[in-house]
N, C-alpha and C positions, 0 to 999 in steps of 0.2 A: 692580318698578320698574326702569326703563329707566337704564343707566349708560353715559355717554359716555366712551370711552377715547381719550385723545390718543395716536395711534400715534407720531407724531414724537417726543414727550417720551419715551415708552418705549424707542425706538430710541436716542435720545441717552443715556438712562440706562444702557442696557445696553452702550453702547460706553463709557461712562465708567468702568465697572467694569473693563473690559480695560485702558483707558488708565492707570488707577491701578496695575494690576499692572505695566504697562510702566514706569511711573515708579520703582516700587519696585525692580525689576530694574536699571534703569539707574543708580539711585542706589547699589545694592549694589555694583555694578561700577564705579562712579565715572566713567561714561561720558556725555559730553554727546551729545544727539542733536537733530540740526536737520531739520525738516520744510521742504522747499523747495516752494513753491507758486507757480503762475503760469499764465498763459494757454498753450495749446499753441503751440509754435514760438518761445517767448521766449528759447531757449537754455539751458535748465535742464542738459541732459546734456552739452553742449559746455563749460558753464562747470564742471561737476563733474568731468569728465575732466581739464580743465587744472588744476583746483585740486588734484586728488589727485596728479597727476604733479609740480606745482611745490612742493608742501608735504610730499612723502613722506619727506623727512629729518626733519621735525619732527612730523608727526601720521600715523598709520596710520588710514585711513579705510575703513569698511565701508559698502556701500550697500543699501538696500532699494529696489527699483526698481519702481514702480508704473505700469501701463498697462492700458488697457481691453483690448487684444489685442497679440500679439506679444512678442518679447523683443529687438527691435531695439536699443533703448536699453541694455539690460543687456549686450548683447555689446560695445557701445562702452565701458561701464565695465569689463567683463572685460579688455579689451585694455590697460588700465592696470595690470593684475595686482591691483587691489584686489579683495577678496571681495565678491560681490554676490548678492543673492537677488531673483529675479523673481517679482512677484505680478501676476497678471492679474485684473481685477475683472469681466470678461465683461459689460461694459455699464454698470457703476456709475460714477458720475462722481467718486468719491473713494476714497481707501483708508480702512479701518476698523481700529480699535484691534486688534481679534481677529487681523486679518491681520498687523499689525505685530508682535503678540505671536509668531506662527508665524515670521515673519521673523527676529526676534531670537534665538528658538532655534536657528536654522539658522546664524547668523553665528558666528564664532570670537571671541567678545566679549572673551576673556581676552588676545586678541593684537591689540586694537584701541585707539585713543585717542579715536575719535569714530565715531559712526553718522549717516549722512546719509540721509534718506528723500526720494526724488524722487516726489512725488504726481502723481496724474493731473492732465493740462492742464486747469486750470478755476479761475477767480478766485473762485467763489461756494462750492460744495459743500465743498471740502477744508478751508476756513477754520472751518467749522461743527462739524467732527469732531475732537475731541482725540484724539491718537494716543498720549499719554504723553511726547511729546518735550519736550525742554528749551526749545526756542525755535523760532518760525516764521520762515522767511527768504522774503520776498516778492521776486519778480523782475518787472519790467516793461521790455519791450524798446522801444526808440526807435520802430520801426515800427508798434507798436500804437497810438500816439498818447498825448497828455498828459492826456486826460480820465479815465483809468481810476480813479485814487485818489478822485476825486469822485463817480464812478459806482458804484464797488464798495468802499465804505470799510471793511468789515468786516476784510477781510485785513490792510490797512495798518495799522488800529488796533491789532491784535494782534501785528504782526511786530516782532521785535527789530532786524532789519536789512532795508533795501530795496536791491537790486541792480538799477540802470538799465543793462540790458543793450544789446549792439550799439551802444555810445555813440560808436564811430567813424563811424557813419553820419552823424551830425551834421556832419562834415566835408564832406558832398556838397553843402551848400548849402540854398537855400530850397525845394528841392523836397522836402525832409524836414520835414514839419510837426509839429515837437516843441519845446515850450517847457519847457526844463529847470527854469528858475525857478518856473514855475507848478506843475509836478510837485512840486517841493521844498516850496513854500508850502502846497499843498494836503495833502500828507502830514503836514507839521508841524502843520497845524490840528487833525488827528485823533490825532496820536501825536507828542508833542514830544520824546520820548526815543529815537526811532528813529534808527539810523545808516544814513546813505545813501551808497552808492558807486556813482558812474558808471563802469562798466567795459566793456571789450571783450575777450573770450576769444580773439578772432581776432588782435588787434594787441598785447594786453597791457596797454593802457591802464587805469589805475586799479586793476590787479589786485594790485600790491604792498599797498596800503592795505586791500584786503579780506583778503589773507592774514594781515597783521598783526593785525587785529580777530580773525579766525578762531582764530589761535594763541592769542592773549590769552584769548578766551572759553573755549577748550578746556582751558586750564591755570589759569583762575581758580578760587579756593577757593570763593567764593560767586558762583554764576551767577544 
């Protein structure tokens, strides 16, 4: 008798086993872990670098850096003096939980207050693969346009927070086609509990609100 095997389901099942092990390790260490997901060029690395530098007196952050090739972004993180582990997926459009397990084992977890994962730039695939993280953080940059939550709802539905990056570009006027209210309304339709932070890592606009949320999340008893 022929039997059909759903490969996608088997892959996700195997990934979930590693994700659960990661959750257990992070819980044992009492470490929150944030999974940053966005399109390429949204400003994940720039935002992480500024965040690490600005909250270093309150939070010791370690980073797992995911990219298809190169360690360009990891070098930028390394310049902040934060511990960082580079993972190259060699063509895969997302990080997998098994890769995160290796990254966690390589980080000095006992000397950290938080782990941040910078996932491969992609709005679709990374949201489907659980890594054992405490929360997903979505990023949407102003130059990408305001239609992304409606077109790619899965990430925004799962995210604890949305960072609308490069918000300073809105000051350029009508040549920037981005309706902030539309984005907020579209996101709220699919995730009424999400926190939304319009920010600019370049000018610092909105970053203090993001930092306050981050510190409160990291120190919360029940996340």
